[in-house]
PyMOL commands that place a pseudoatom at each C-alpha (Angstrom):
pseudoatom trace, name=CA, resn=MET, resi=1, chain=A, elem=C, hetatm=0, pos=[51.554, -10.630, -18.618]
pseudoatom trace, name=CA, resn=PRO, resi=2, chain=A, elem=C, hetatm=0, pos=[52.322, -10.746, -14.860]
pseudoatom trace, name=CA, resn=THR, resi=3, chain=A, elem=C, hetatm=0, pos=[53.681, -7.671, -13.090]
pseudoatom trace, name=CA, resn=VAL, resi=4, chain=A, elem=C, hetatm=0, pos=[56.413, -7.411, -10.463]
pseudoatom trace, name=CA, resn=LEU, resi=5, chain=A, elem=C, hetatm=0, pos=[57.359, -4.300, -8.479]
pseudoatom trace, name=CA, resn=ILE, resi=6, chain=A, elem=C, hetatm=0, pos=[60.891, -4.316, -7.082]
pseudoatom trace, name=CA, resn=THR, resi=7, chain=A, elem=C, hetatm=0, pos=[62.492, -1.756, -4.765]
pseudoatom trace, name=CA, resn=GLY, resi=8, chain=A, elem=C, hetatm=0, pos=[66.194, -0.980, -4.564]
pseudoatom trace, name=CA, resn=THR, resi=9, chain=A, elem=C, hetatm=0, pos=[66.872, -1.750, -8.223]
pseudoatom trace, name=CA, resn=SER, resi=10, chain=A, elem=C, hetatm=0, pos=[69.833, 0.432, -9.177]
pseudoatom trace, name=CA, resn=ARG, resi=11, chain=A, elem=C, hetatm=0, pos=[72.378, -2.323, -8.520]
pseudoatom trace, name=CA, resn=GLY, resi=12, chain=A, elem=C, hetatm=0, pos=[73.091, -5.710, -6.955]
pseudoatom trace, name=CA, resn=ILE, resi=13, chain=A, elem=C, hetatm=0, pos=[70.228, -7.971, -5.990]
pseudoatom trace, name=CA, resn=GLY, resi=14, chain=A, elem=C, hetatm=0, pos=[67.495, -5.589, -7.121]
pseudoatom trace, name=CA, resn=LEU, resi=15, chain=A, elem=C, hetatm=0, pos=[69.037, -5.044, -10.546]
pseudoatom trace, name=CA, resn=GLU, resi=16, chain=A, elem=C, hetatm=0, pos=[69.429, -8.779, -11.095]
pseudoatom trace, name=CA, resn=PHE, resi=17, chain=A, elem=C, hetatm=0, pos=[65.773, -9.322, -10.176]
pseudoatom trace, name=CA, resn=VAL, resi=18, chain=A, elem=C, hetatm=0, pos=[64.843, -6.727, -12.814]
pseudoatom trace, name=CA, resn=LYS, resi=19, chain=A, elem=C, hetatm=0, pos=[66.997, -8.419, -15.455]
pseudoatom trace, name=CA, resn=GLN, resi=20, chain=A, elem=C, hetatm=0, pos=[65.645, -11.908, -14.821]
pseudoatom trace, name=CA, resn=TYR, resi=21, chain=A, elem=C, hetatm=0, pos=[61.969, -10.957, -14.636]
pseudoatom trace, name=CA, resn=ALA, resi=22, chain=A, elem=C, hetatm=0, pos=[62.243, -8.758, -17.729]
pseudoatom trace, name=CA, resn=ALA, resi=23, chain=A, elem=C, hetatm=0, pos=[63.969, -11.575, -19.629]
pseudoatom trace, name=CA, resn=GLU, resi=24, chain=A, elem=C, hetatm=0, pos=[61.063, -13.870, -18.729]
pseudoatom trace, name=CA, resn=GLY, resi=25, chain=A, elem=C, hetatm=0, pos=[58.547, -11.437, -20.229]
pseudoatom trace, name=CA, resn=TRP, resi=26, chain=A, elem=C, hetatm=0, pos=[57.218, -9.906, -17.023]
pseudoatom trace, name=CA, resn=LYS, resi=27, chain=A, elem=C, hetatm=0, pos=[56.161, -6.287, -16.756]
pseudoatom trace, name=CA, resn=VAL, resi=28, chain=A, elem=C, hetatm=0, pos=[58.663, -4.809, -14.294]
pseudoatom trace, name=CA, resn=ILE, resi=29, chain=A, elem=C, hetatm=0, pos=[58.125, -1.707, -12.163]
pseudoatom trace, name=CA, resn=ALA, resi=30, chain=A, elem=C, hetatm=0, pos=[61.616, -0.827, -10.972]
pseudoatom trace, name=CA, resn=VAL, resi=31, chain=A, elem=C, hetatm=0, pos=[61.831, 1.522, -7.990]
pseudoatom trace, name=CA, resn=ALA, resi=32, chain=A, elem=C, hetatm=0, pos=[65.061, 3.174, -6.893]
pseudoatom trace, name=CA, resn=ARG, resi=33, chain=A, elem=C, hetatm=0, pos=[66.079, 6.137, -4.776]
pseudoatom trace, name=CA, resn=ASN, resi=34, chain=A, elem=C, hetatm=0, pos=[68.726, 7.119, -7.348]
pseudoatom trace, name=CA, resn=PRO, resi=35, chain=A, elem=C, hetatm=0, pos=[67.770, 5.353, -10.585]
pseudoatom trace, name=CA, resn=GLY, resi=36, chain=A, elem=C, hetatm=0, pos=[70.098, 7.517, -12.635]
pseudoatom trace, name=CA, resn=SER, resi=37, chain=A, elem=C, hetatm=0, pos=[73.178, 6.646, -10.577]
pseudoatom trace, name=CA, resn=ASP, resi=38, chain=A, elem=C, hetatm=0, pos=[73.877, 3.536, -12.668]
pseudoatom trace, name=CA, resn=ASP, resi=39, chain=A, elem=C, hetatm=0, pos=[73.178, 3.246, -16.399]
pseudoatom trace, name=CA, resn=ARG, resi=40, chain=A, elem=C, hetatm=0, pos=[72.698, -0.506, -16.146]
pseudoatom trace, name=CA, resn=LEU, resi=41, chain=A, elem=C, hetatm=0, pos=[69.104, -0.225, -14.972]
pseudoatom trace, name=CA, resn=GLY, resi=42, chain=A, elem=C, hetatm=0, pos=[68.120, 1.885, -17.956]
pseudoatom trace, name=CA, resn=GLU, resi=43, chain=A, elem=C, hetatm=0, pos=[69.812, -0.559, -20.303]
pseudoatom trace, name=CA, resn=VAL, resi=44, chain=A, elem=C, hetatm=0, pos=[67.739, -3.602, -19.270]
pseudoatom trace, name=CA, resn=SER, resi=45, chain=A, elem=C, hetatm=0, pos=[65.728, -4.947, -22.214]
pseudoatom trace, name=CA, resn=GLY, resi=46, chain=A, elem=C, hetatm=0, pos=[62.039, -5.682, -21.836]
pseudoatom trace, name=CA, resn=GLU, resi=47, chain=A, elem=C, hetatm=0, pos=[58.987, -3.919, -20.443]
pseudoatom trace, name=CA, resn=VAL, resi=48, chain=A, elem=C, hetatm=0, pos=[60.642, -2.074, -17.573]
pseudoatom trace, name=CA, resn=SER, resi=49, chain=A, elem=C, hetatm=0, pos=[59.371, 1.212, -16.125]
pseudoatom trace, name=CA, resn=ILE, resi=50, chain=A, elem=C, hetatm=0, pos=[61.737, 3.040, -13.787]
pseudoatom trace, name=CA, resn=HIS, resi=51, chain=A, elem=C, hetatm=0, pos=[60.484, 5.177, -10.910]
pseudoatom trace, name=CA, resn=LEU, resi=52, chain=A, elem=C, hetatm=0, pos=[62.400, 7.438, -8.554]
pseudoatom trace, name=CA, resn=LEU, resi=53, chain=A, elem=C, hetatm=0, pos=[61.161, 6.825, -5.012]
pseudoatom trace, name=CA, resn=ASP, resi=54, chain=A, elem=C, hetatm=0, pos=[62.572, 7.058, -1.496]
pseudoatom trace, name=CA, resn=VAL, resi=55, chain=A, elem=C, hetatm=0, pos=[60.770, 4.213, 0.267]
pseudoatom trace, name=CA, resn=THR, resi=56, chain=A, elem=C, hetatm=0, pos=[61.276, 5.918, 3.647]
pseudoatom trace, name=CA, resn=ASP, resi=57, chain=A, elem=C, hetatm=0, pos=[59.334, 9.019, 2.549]
pseudoatom trace, name=CA, resn=ALA, resi=58, chain=A, elem=C, hetatm=0, pos=[55.713, 8.496, 3.602]
pseudoatom trace, name=CA, resn=ALA, resi=59, chain=A, elem=C, hetatm=0, pos=[54.319, 11.267, 1.400]
pseudoatom trace, name=CA, resn=ALA, resi=60, chain=A, elem=C, hetatm=0, pos=[56.273, 10.090, -1.639]
pseudoatom trace, name=CA, resn=VAL, resi=61, chain=A, elem=C, hetatm=0, pos=[55.129, 6.496, -1.169]
pseudoatom trace, name=CA, resn=ALA, resi=62, chain=A, elem=C, hetatm=0, pos=[51.493, 7.603, -0.848]
pseudoatom trace, name=CA, resn=SER, resi=63, chain=A, elem=C, hetatm=0, pos=[51.800, 9.727, -3.988]
pseudoatom trace, name=CA, resn=PHE, resi=64, chain=A, elem=C, hetatm=0, pos=[53.444, 6.888, -5.895]
pseudoatom trace, name=CA, resn=SER, resi=65, chain=A, elem=C, hetatm=0, pos=[50.701, 4.435, -4.899]
pseudoatom trace, name=CA, resn=GLU, resi=66, chain=A, elem=C, hetatm=0, pos=[48.105, 6.879, -6.265]
pseudoatom trace, name=CA, resn=THR, resi=67, chain=A, elem=C, hetatm=0, pos=[49.836, 7.012, -9.648]
pseudoatom trace, name=CA, resn=ILE, resi=68, chain=A, elem=C, hetatm=0, pos=[49.650, 3.233, -10.071]
pseudoatom trace, name=CA, resn=LYS, resi=69, chain=A, elem=C, hetatm=0, pos=[46.425, 2.504, -8.160]
pseudoatom trace, name=CA, resn=ASP, resi=70, chain=A, elem=C, hetatm=0, pos=[44.788, 0.726, -11.126]
pseudoatom trace, name=CA, resn=GLN, resi=71, chain=A, elem=C, hetatm=0, pos=[47.818, -1.490, -11.855]
pseudoatom trace, name=CA, resn=PRO, resi=72, chain=A, elem=C, hetatm=0, pos=[47.604, -5.061, -10.499]
pseudoatom trace, name=CA, resn=ILE, resi=73, chain=A, elem=C, hetatm=0, pos=[50.870, -6.176, -8.883]
pseudoatom trace, name=CA, resn=ASP, resi=74, chain=A, elem=C, hetatm=0, pos=[51.359, -9.951, -8.869]
pseudoatom trace, name=CA, resn=VAL, resi=75, chain=A, elem=C, hetatm=0, pos=[54.626, -9.859, -6.922]
pseudoatom trace, name=CA, resn=LEU, resi=76, chain=A, elem=C, hetatm=0, pos=[56.020, -7.138, -4.655]
pseudoatom trace, name=CA, resn=ILE, resi=77, chain=A, elem=C, hetatm=0, pos=[59.692, -7.560, -3.799]
pseudoatom trace, name=CA, resn=ASN, resi=78, chain=A, elem=C, hetatm=0, pos=[60.824, -5.356, -0.918]
pseudoatom trace, name=CA, resn=ASN, resi=79, chain=A, elem=C, hetatm=0, pos=[64.541, -5.404, -1.619]
pseudoatom trace, name=CA, resn=ALA, resi=80, chain=A, elem=C, hetatm=0, pos=[65.774, -1.880, -0.754]
pseudoatom trace, name=CA, resn=GLY, resi=81, chain=A, elem=C, hetatm=0, pos=[68.106, -2.053, 2.205]
pseudoatom trace, name=CA, resn=ILE, resi=82, chain=A, elem=C, hetatm=0, pos=[71.153, -0.665, 4.008]
pseudoatom trace, name=CA, resn=ASN, resi=83, chain=A, elem=C, hetatm=0, pos=[73.921, -3.022, 5.105]
pseudoatom trace, name=CA, resn=GLY, resi=84, chain=A, elem=C, hetatm=0, pos=[76.001, -0.691, 7.265]
pseudoatom trace, name=CA, resn=ASN, resi=85, chain=A, elem=C, hetatm=0, pos=[79.504, -1.056, 8.659]
pseudoatom trace, name=CA, resn=ARG, resi=86, chain=A, elem=C, hetatm=0, pos=[80.272, -4.711, 9.306]
pseudoatom trace, name=CA, resn=MET, resi=87, chain=A, elem=C, hetatm=0, pos=[83.114, -3.880, 11.677]
pseudoatom trace, name=CA, resn=LYS, resi=88, chain=A, elem=C, hetatm=0, pos=[81.060, -1.958, 14.225]
pseudoatom trace, name=CA, resn=LYS, resi=89, chain=A, elem=C, hetatm=0, pos=[81.376, -3.577, 17.658]
pseudoatom trace, name=CA, resn=PHE, resi=90, chain=A, elem=C, hetatm=0, pos=[80.011, -2.906, 21.132]
pseudoatom trace, name=CA, resn=GLY, resi=91, chain=A, elem=C, hetatm=0, pos=[80.891, 0.605, 22.275]
pseudoatom trace, name=CA, resn=ASN, resi=92, chain=A, elem=C, hetatm=0, pos=[81.071, 2.044, 18.748]
pseudoatom trace, name=CA, resn=THR, resi=93, chain=A, elem=C, hetatm=0, pos=[77.399, 2.283, 17.847]
pseudoatom trace, name=CA, resn=ASP, resi=94, chain=A, elem=C, hetatm=0, pos=[76.303, 5.017, 15.458]
pseudoatom trace, name=CA, resn=TYR, resi=95, chain=A, elem=C, hetatm=0, pos=[72.737, 5.546, 16.667]
pseudoatom trace, name=CA, resn=GLU, resi=96, chain=A, elem=C, hetatm=0, pos=[71.816, 7.977, 13.929]
pseudoatom trace, name=CA, resn=ALA, resi=97, chain=A, elem=C, hetatm=0, pos=[72.866, 5.501, 11.246]
pseudoatom trace, name=CA, resn=TRP, resi=98, chain=A, elem=C, hetatm=0, pos=[70.961, 2.776, 13.099]
pseudoatom trace, name=CA, resn=GLU, resi=99, chain=A, elem=C, hetatm=0, pos=[67.751, 4.820, 12.973]
pseudoatom trace, name=CA, resn=ASP, resi=100, chain=A, elem=C, hetatm=0, pos=[68.215, 5.312, 9.215]
pseudoatom trace, name=CA, resn=MET, resi=101, chain=A, elem=C, hetatm=0, pos=[68.742, 1.582, 8.797]
pseudoatom trace, name=CA, resn=LEU, resi=102, chain=A, elem=C, hetatm=0, pos=[65.546, 0.749, 10.668]
pseudoatom trace, name=CA, resn=ARG, resi=103, chain=A, elem=C, hetatm=0, pos=[63.608, 3.169, 8.463]
pseudoatom trace, name=CA, resn=VAL, resi=104, chain=A, elem=C, hetatm=0, pos=[64.890, 1.478, 5.298]
pseudoatom trace, name=CA, resn=ASN, resi=105, chain=A, elem=C, hetatm=0, pos=[65.199, -2.175, 6.322]
pseudoatom trace, name=CA, resn=THR, resi=106, chain=A, elem=C, hetatm=0, pos=[62.224, -2.545, 8.658]
pseudoatom trace, name=CA, resn=LEU, resi=107, chain=A, elem=C, hetatm=0, pos=[59.651, 0.217, 8.240]
pseudoatom trace, name=CA, resn=ALA, resi=108, chain=A, elem=C, hetatm=0, pos=[59.827, 0.641, 4.455]
pseudoatom trace, name=CA, resn=PRO, resi=109, chain=A, elem=C, hetatm=0, pos=[58.805, -2.942, 3.529]
pseudoatom trace, name=CA, resn=LEU, resi=110, chain=A, elem=C, hetatm=0, pos=[55.670, -2.633, 5.645]
pseudoatom trace, name=CA, resn=ARG, resi=111, chain=A, elem=C, hetatm=0, pos=[54.986, 0.889, 4.352]
pseudoatom trace, name=CA, resn=MET, resi=112, chain=A, elem=C, hetatm=0, pos=[55.264, -0.274, 0.731]
pseudoatom trace, name=CA, resn=THR, resi=113, chain=A, elem=C, hetatm=0, pos=[53.071, -3.320, 1.305]
pseudoatom trace, name=CA, resn=GLU, resi=114, chain=A, elem=C, hetatm=0, pos=[50.377, -1.289, 3.056]
pseudoatom trace, name=CA, resn=ALA, resi=115, chain=A, elem=C, hetatm=0, pos=[50.476, 1.363, 0.324]
pseudoatom trace, name=CA, resn=LEU, resi=116, chain=A, elem=C, hetatm=0, pos=[50.211, -1.202, -2.486]
pseudoatom trace, name=CA, resn=ILE, resi=117, chain=A, elem=C, hetatm=0, pos=[47.889, -3.781, -0.944]
pseudoatom trace, name=CA, resn=SER, resi=118, chain=A, elem=C, hetatm=0, pos=[44.995, -2.801, -3.217]
pseudoatom trace, name=CA, resn=ASN, resi=119, chain=A, elem=C, hetatm=0, pos=[47.225, -3.419, -6.246]
pseudoatom trace, name=CA, resn=ILE, resi=120, chain=A, elem=C, hetatm=0, pos=[48.295, -6.778, -4.842]
pseudoatom trace, name=CA, resn=LEU, resi=121, chain=A, elem=C, hetatm=0, pos=[44.678, -7.801, -4.239]
pseudoatom trace, name=CA, resn=GLN, resi=122, chain=A, elem=C, hetatm=0, pos=[43.869, -7.073, -7.899]
pseudoatom trace, name=CA, resn=SER, resi=123, chain=A, elem=C, hetatm=0, pos=[46.423, -9.675, -9.006]
pseudoatom trace, name=CA, resn=ASN, resi=124, chain=A, elem=C, hetatm=0, pos=[46.465, -13.434, -9.429]
pseudoatom trace, name=CA, resn=MET, resi=125, chain=A, elem=C, hetatm=0, pos=[49.657, -14.355, -7.564]
pseudoatom trace, name=CA, resn=ARG, resi=126, chain=A, elem=C, hetatm=0, pos=[49.260, -12.021, -4.555]
pseudoatom trace, name=CA, resn=THR, resi=127, chain=A, elem=C, hetatm=0, pos=[52.804, -12.539, -3.311]
pseudoatom trace, name=CA, resn=VAL, resi=128, chain=A, elem=C, hetatm=0, pos=[55.055, -10.290, -1.202]
pseudoatom trace, name=CA, resn=ALA, resi=129, chain=A, elem=C, hetatm=0, pos=[58.734, -11.174, -0.810]
pseudoatom trace, name=CA, resn=CYS, resi=130, chain=A, elem=C, hetatm=0, pos=[60.987, -9.295, 1.596]
pseudoatom trace, name=CA, resn=ILE, resi=131, chain=A, elem=C, hetatm=0, pos=[64.751, -9.653, 1.348]
pseudoatom trace, name=CA, resn=SER, resi=132, chain=A, elem=C, hetatm=0, pos=[65.924, -10.508, 4.840]
pseudoatom trace, name=CA, resn=SER, resi=133, chain=A, elem=C, hetatm=0, pos=[69.221, -12.010, 6.007]
pseudoatom trace, name=CA, resn=VAL, resi=134, chain=A, elem=C, hetatm=0, pos=[70.371, -14.976, 8.066]
pseudoatom trace, name=CA, resn=ILE, resi=135, chain=A, elem=C, hetatm=0, pos=[72.019, -12.433, 10.359]
pseudoatom trace, name=CA, resn=GLY, resi=136, chain=A, elem=C, hetatm=0, pos=[68.514, -11.508, 11.518]
pseudoatom trace, name=CA, resn=SER, resi=137, chain=A, elem=C, hetatm=0, pos=[68.012, -14.991, 12.964]
pseudoatom trace, name=CA, resn=ILE, resi=138, chain=A, elem=C, hetatm=0, pos=[68.285, -14.842, 16.750]
pseudoatom trace, name=CA, resn=GLY, resi=139, chain=A, elem=C, hetatm=0, pos=[68.416, -18.639, 16.907]
pseudoatom trace, name=CA, resn=ARG, resi=140, chain=A, elem=C, hetatm=0, pos=[71.454, -18.779, 14.607]
pseudoatom trace, name=CA, resn=THR, resi=141, chain=A, elem=C, hetatm=0, pos=[73.398, -15.897, 16.185]
pseudoatom trace, name=CA, resn=SER, resi=142, chain=A, elem=C, hetatm=0, pos=[76.955, -16.999, 16.912]
pseudoatom trace, name=CA, resn=THR, resi=143, chain=A, elem=C, hetatm=0, pos=[78.849, -13.706, 16.724]
pseudoatom trace, name=CA, resn=GLY, resi=144, chain=A, elem=C, hetatm=0, pos=[78.371, -10.344, 18.395]
pseudoatom trace, name=CA, resn=GLY, resi=145, chain=A, elem=C, hetatm=0, pos=[78.336, -6.853, 16.946]
pseudoatom trace, name=CA, resn=ARG, resi=146, chain=A, elem=C, hetatm=0, pos=[76.388, -5.486, 13.996]
pseudoatom trace, name=CA, resn=TYR, resi=147, chain=A, elem=C, hetatm=0, pos=[73.607, -4.382, 16.334]
pseudoatom trace, name=CA, resn=ASP, resi=148, chain=A, elem=C, hetatm=0, pos=[72.095, -2.090, 13.720]
pseudoatom trace, name=CA, resn=TYR, resi=149, chain=A, elem=C, hetatm=0, pos=[71.842, -4.474, 10.771]
pseudoatom trace, name=CA, resn=ARG, resi=150, chain=A, elem=C, hetatm=0, pos=[71.113, -7.556, 12.874]
pseudoatom trace, name=CA, resn=SER, resi=151, chain=A, elem=C, hetatm=0, pos=[68.236, -5.900, 14.733]
pseudoatom trace, name=CA, resn=SER, resi=152, chain=A, elem=C, hetatm=0, pos=[66.787, -4.324, 11.572]
pseudoatom trace, name=CA, resn=LYS, resi=153, chain=A, elem=C, hetatm=0, pos=[66.511, -7.725, 9.889]
pseudoatom trace, name=CA, resn=ALA, resi=154, chain=A, elem=C, hetatm=0, pos=[65.227, -9.468, 13.032]
pseudoatom trace, name=CA, resn=ALA, resi=155, chain=A, elem=C, hetatm=0, pos=[62.551, -6.776, 13.279]
pseudoatom trace, name=CA, resn=LEU, resi=156, chain=A, elem=C, hetatm=0, pos=[61.773, -7.198, 9.576]
pseudoatom trace, name=CA, resn=ASN, resi=157, chain=A, elem=C, hetatm=0, pos=[61.260, -10.910, 10.181]
pseudoatom trace, name=CA, resn=ALA, resi=158, chain=A, elem=C, hetatm=0, pos=[58.723, -10.094, 12.897]
pseudoatom trace, name=CA, resn=VAL, resi=159, chain=A, elem=C, hetatm=0, pos=[56.936, -7.761, 10.467]
pseudoatom trace, name=CA, resn=ILE, resi=160, chain=A, elem=C, hetatm=0, pos=[56.854, -10.497, 7.818]
pseudoatom trace, name=CA, resn=ALA, resi=161, chain=A, elem=C, hetatm=0, pos=[55.492, -13.115, 10.215]
pseudoatom trace, name=CA, resn=SER, resi=162, chain=A, elem=C, hetatm=0, pos=[52.716, -10.747, 11.288]
pseudoatom trace, name=CA, resn=MET, resi=163, chain=A, elem=C, hetatm=0, pos=[51.853, -9.706, 7.726]
pseudoatom trace, name=CA, resn=ALA, resi=164, chain=A, elem=C, hetatm=0, pos=[51.571, -13.348, 6.695]
pseudoatom trace, name=CA, resn=LEU, resi=165, chain=A, elem=C, hetatm=0, pos=[48.979, -13.904, 9.421]
pseudoatom trace, name=CA, resn=ASP, resi=166, chain=A, elem=C, hetatm=0, pos=[47.088, -10.676, 8.808]
pseudoatom trace, name=CA, resn=LEU, resi=167, chain=A, elem=C, hetatm=0, pos=[46.850, -11.170, 5.036]
pseudoatom trace, name=CA, resn=ALA, resi=168, chain=A, elem=C, hetatm=0, pos=[46.185, -14.913, 4.970]
pseudoatom trace, name=CA, resn=GLU, resi=169, chain=A, elem=C, hetatm=0, pos=[42.413, -14.504, 4.655]
pseudoatom trace, name=CA, resn=GLN, resi=170, chain=A, elem=C, hetatm=0, pos=[42.972, -12.442, 1.510]
pseudoatom trace, name=CA, resn=ASP, resi=171, chain=A, elem=C, hetatm=0, pos=[45.185, -15.165, 0.040]
pseudoatom trace, name=CA, resn=VAL, resi=172, chain=A, elem=C, hetatm=0, pos=[48.307, -12.985, 0.130]
pseudoatom trace, name=CA, resn=LYS, resi=173, chain=A, elem=C, hetatm=0, pos=[51.542, -14.935, 0.582]
pseudoatom trace, name=CA, resn=VAL, resi=174, chain=A, elem=C, hetatm=0, pos=[54.417, -13.237, 2.429]
pseudoatom trace, name=CA, resn=LEU, resi=175, chain=A, elem=C, hetatm=0, pos=[57.980, -14.602, 2.423]
pseudoatom trace, name=CA, resn=ALA, resi=176, chain=A, elem=C, hetatm=0, pos=[61.209, -13.743, 4.244]
pseudoatom trace, name=CA, resn=LEU, resi=177, chain=A, elem=C, hetatm=0, pos=[64.087, -14.594, 1.896]
pseudoatom trace, name=CA, resn=HIS, resi=178, chain=A, elem=C, hetatm=0, pos=[67.817, -14.789, 2.582]
pseudoatom trace, name=CA, resn=PRO, resi=179, chain=A, elem=C, hetatm=0, pos=[69.815, -14.415, -0.656]
pseudoatom trace, name=CA, resn=GLY, resi=180, chain=A, elem=C, hetatm=0, pos=[73.026, -15.811, 0.788]
pseudoatom trace, name=CA, resn=TRP, resi=181, chain=A, elem=C, hetatm=0, pos=[76.450, -14.200, 0.583]
pseudoatom trace, name=CA, resn=VAL, resi=182, chain=A, elem=C, hetatm=0, pos=[76.237, -13.199, -3.044]
pseudoatom trace, name=CA, resn=GLN, resi=183, chain=A, elem=C, hetatm=0, pos=[78.756, -11.737, -5.462]
pseudoatom trace, name=CA, resn=THR, resi=184, chain=A, elem=C, hetatm=0, pos=[77.697, -8.084, -5.544]
pseudoatom trace, name=CA, resn=GLU, resi=185, chain=A, elem=C, hetatm=0, pos=[79.754, -4.910, -5.818]
pseudoatom trace, name=CA, resn=ARG, resi=186, chain=A, elem=C, hetatm=0, pos=[79.719, -4.598, -2.031]
pseudoatom trace, name=CA, resn=ASN, resi=187, chain=A, elem=C, hetatm=0, pos=[80.555, -8.222, -1.211]
pseudoatom trace, name=CA, resn=GLY, resi=188, chain=A, elem=C, hetatm=0, pos=[83.165, -8.616, -3.919]
pseudoatom trace, name=CA, resn=PRO, resi=189, chain=A, elem=C, hetatm=0, pos=[84.217, -11.703, -5.883]
pseudoatom trace, name=CA, resn=GLU, resi=190, chain=A, elem=C, hetatm=0, pos=[85.196, -13.617, -2.745]
pseudoatom trace, name=CA, resn=ALA, resi=191, chain=A, elem=C, hetatm=0, pos=[81.511, -14.153, -1.968]
pseudoatom trace, name=CA, resn=PRO, resi=192, chain=A, elem=C, hetatm=0, pos=[80.723, -17.796, -2.816]
pseudoatom trace, name=CA, resn=ILE, resi=193, chain=A, elem=C, hetatm=0, pos=[77.286, -17.460, -4.436]
pseudoatom trace, name=CA, resn=PRO, resi=194, chain=A, elem=C, hetatm=0, pos=[76.847, -16.130, -7.995]
pseudoatom trace, name=CA, resn=LEU, resi=195, chain=A, elem=C, hetatm=0, pos=[74.233, -13.388, -8.045]
pseudoatom trace, name=CA, resn=ASP, resi=196, chain=A, elem=C, hetatm=0, pos=[72.200, -14.943, -10.851]
pseudoatom trace, name=CA, resn=VAL, resi=197, chain=A, elem=C, hetatm=0, pos=[72.001, -18.263, -8.985]
pseudoatom trace, name=CA, resn=SER, resi=198, chain=A, elem=C, hetatm=0, pos=[70.682, -16.616, -5.814]
pseudoatom trace, name=CA, resn=ILE, resi=199, chain=A, elem=C, hetatm=0, pos=[68.046, -14.595, -7.652]
pseudoatom trace, name=CA, resn=ALA, resi=200, chain=A, elem=C, hetatm=0, pos=[66.927, -17.582, -9.727]
pseudoatom trace, name=CA, resn=GLY, resi=201, chain=A, elem=C, hetatm=0, pos=[66.499, -19.562, -6.502]
pseudoatom trace, name=CA, resn=MET, resi=202, chain=A, elem=C, hetatm=0, pos=[64.469, -16.828, -4.831]
pseudoatom trace, name=CA, resn=ARG, resi=203, chain=A, elem=C, hetatm=0, pos=[62.323, -16.383, -7.934]
pseudoatom trace, name=CA, resn=LYS, resi=204, chain=A, elem=C, hetatm=0, pos=[61.423, -20.054, -7.808]
pseudoatom trace, name=CA, resn=LEU, resi=205, chain=A, elem=C, hetatm=0, pos=[60.383, -19.717, -4.158]
pseudoatom trace, name=CA, resn=ILE, resi=206, chain=A, elem=C, hetatm=0, pos=[58.252, -16.715, -5.092]
pseudoatom trace, name=CA, resn=ASP, resi=207, chain=A, elem=C, hetatm=0, pos=[56.673, -18.552, -8.028]
pseudoatom trace, name=CA, resn=ASP, resi=208, chain=A, elem=C, hetatm=0, pos=[55.930, -21.579, -5.847]
pseudoatom trace, name=CA, resn=ALA, resi=209, chain=A, elem=C, hetatm=0, pos=[54.617, -19.626, -2.834]
pseudoatom trace, name=CA, resn=THR, resi=210, chain=A, elem=C, hetatm=0, pos=[51.525, -21.119, -1.202]
pseudoatom trace, name=CA, resn=ALA, resi=211, chain=A, elem=C, hetatm=0, pos=[49.519, -20.619, 1.978]
pseudoatom trace, name=CA, resn=GLU, resi=212, chain=A, elem=C, hetatm=0, pos=[51.749, -23.282, 3.553]
pseudoatom trace, name=CA, resn=THR, resi=213, chain=A, elem=C, hetatm=0, pos=[55.022, -21.477, 2.764]
pseudoatom trace, name=CA, resn=SER, resi=214, chain=A, elem=C, hetatm=0, pos=[53.682, -18.012, 3.600]
pseudoatom trace, name=CA, resn=GLY, resi=215, chain=A, elem=C, hetatm=0, pos=[55.316, -16.663, 6.731]
pseudoatom trace, name=CA, resn=LYS, resi=216, chain=A, elem=C, hetatm=0, pos=[58.398, -18.857, 6.273]
pseudoatom trace, name=CA, resn=TYR, resi=217, chain=A, elem=C, hetatm=0, pos=[62.012, -17.716, 6.630]
pseudoatom trace, name=CA, resn=LEU, resi=218, chain=A, elem=C, hetatm=0, pos=[63.894, -19.333, 3.738]
pseudoatom trace, name=CA, resn=ASN, resi=219, chain=A, elem=C, hetatm=0, pos=[67.254, -19.091, 2.060]
pseudoatom trace, name=CA, resn=PHE, resi=220, chain=A, elem=C, hetatm=0, pos=[67.528, -18.997, -1.722]
pseudoatom trace, name=CA, resn=ARG, resi=221, chain=A, elem=C, hetatm=0, pos=[67.781, -22.802, -1.809]
pseudoatom trace, name=CA, resn=GLY, resi=222, chain=A, elem=C, hetatm=0, pos=[64.466, -23.165, 0.011]
pseudoatom trace, name=CA, resn=GLU, resi=223, chain=A, elem=C, hetatm=0, pos=[65.985, -24.223, 3.338]
pseudoatom trace, name=CA, resn=GLU, resi=224, chain=A, elem=C, hetatm=0, pos=[64.044, -22.931, 6.337]
pseudoatom trace, name=CA, resn=TYR, resi=225, chain=A, elem=C, hetatm=0, pos=[65.748, -20.934, 9.079]
pseudoatom trace, name=CA, resn=ASP, resi=226, chain=A, elem=C, hetatm=0, pos=[64.884, -20.518, 12.741]
pseudoatom trace, name=CA, resn=TRP, resi=227, chain=A, elem=C, hetatm=0, pos=[63.578, -17.060, 13.579]
for i in range(1, 227): cmd.bond("trace and resi %d" % i, "trace and resi %d" % (i + 1))
show_as sticks, trace
zoom trace
């Protein structure tokens, strides 16, 4: 039975990942900062273990990695993230909130991967997927504002590209995935992409990951983006 560890699982994208992997018979390690804030995570059928963890807390991450050090992890999905205020424009930057966003969106995926690399190397698939966003693409930028979120995802993309190079010799595949504008609680029903469709698409990319696709920046349909 393959094992997937997913961060940010209490709702939205992370919760849907948990549901789909559990339904396919995977062993799921679901990590959330507030796992008790939504009963839906605890109600998922299958082999799902739920762990309270703040992925920005270095000591907590180190302690968590010790508790599961003998558990192979086939797929690590760094999904936990902060979206922020979409209406923030030049001259209205909340620098404190920006620092928090960088800790969650940029530093935490690298921290989790470094902490769990021994688990990943014990596995067969050896795949790390980080949930990025098209808004992090400098080449596709056509609007201003959102300095905090945009920069956090652009920086995450740089982290992913470097990890893919550094871990290639150990046959670890690292992907940057854009889920699209999906129908979550935050985005609302006006978002055009059903959540289950996005997650199914990203799962296929994860399943099909190879040395050739490692380090790529892809949307859930498999289309490659410019960095």
